[in-house]
N, C-alpha and C positions, 0 to 999 in steps of 0.2 A: 535316245537310243540304248542306251547302258543300262535305263533301270526296263525297259523292257526286256534286252534279254536277262536282262540277272528276276524277274516276274517267269521267263522260260514259262507265257504263259502263249501261247501260239492263235489268241480266239486277240490276244487285246496286240497283241504284234498285228493280223488282220483287222481288230477293227481302224488305229493307227493310224493303219496304213492308206486303207482306208480313207480315211477321215485327211491324210493327207494328201492325197488325188486331187483330192472336193477341191481343198486350201487350193492347191496352186492351177487348178481348172481358174478357180477364183482372180485367186495374183491378179492373171494374164486377162479375166475379162475388167478388170479396173484398172488395170494400162490403158486403154482405149479412151475408158470415158478425155472430150477434152481439154487437156493442161495437164493429167495426170501424167504422163511418163516423164515428164520434163519436171513437175510437181516431188512424181519419188527420186529424181533425181536425185538432187535438191538437197530433197529428204536423207537419202545416202549421203552426200557428201558434205552437209553437217554432223554427223552422228561417223562421222568419218575424225572429221576433223576434232573432235572435242574428245576422242580415241589418243588421238595423239600428241593434243593436248596436256594428257590423264588428267579431264578434268571426267571424274568419274558423274557428277552431278549430272553437267551441259550433255553428256551422254546422253543417260536415263532419258533427261524435258527428250531432247532433240526424237529418241526413239519414240515414247511413247508420242510425240505429238506426232509421228513419221506413223506410229499404231493408229491411231483414231485418224487421222484423217480417210488414212488408206481404210479401213472401215466405213467409213462415210463415205468413199467411192464404189464400193463395192454395196449399201445400199442405197444409192443411185443407180448402180448397174441397175439390181435386183428392181427398184423401182420403173426405171424400164423397160423391162423386159415386161413387167408385169402389164404397165398402162397399154403394146403394144399387144397381148394375150388380149386381154380385152376387147380392144380393137378390130381383134379382127374377127 
């Protein structure tokens, strides 16, 4: 946010705002994948536990795991959507 404000670039601010909207929708979609909501919660708890323990390496690893799994879930949602489009 601070960098966007300091840049004082309306085009950049609009582009990032649009991207955030798309990402928000994608995050909501990937939570509909079977088991993903529970898995995501577990990943968040792992990040929180590492932060609480002041374990920066553990927090980094837990966050990377979460982001990787989130990306995989998004890809799976996209594949499923593509299959249903092709089938119809």
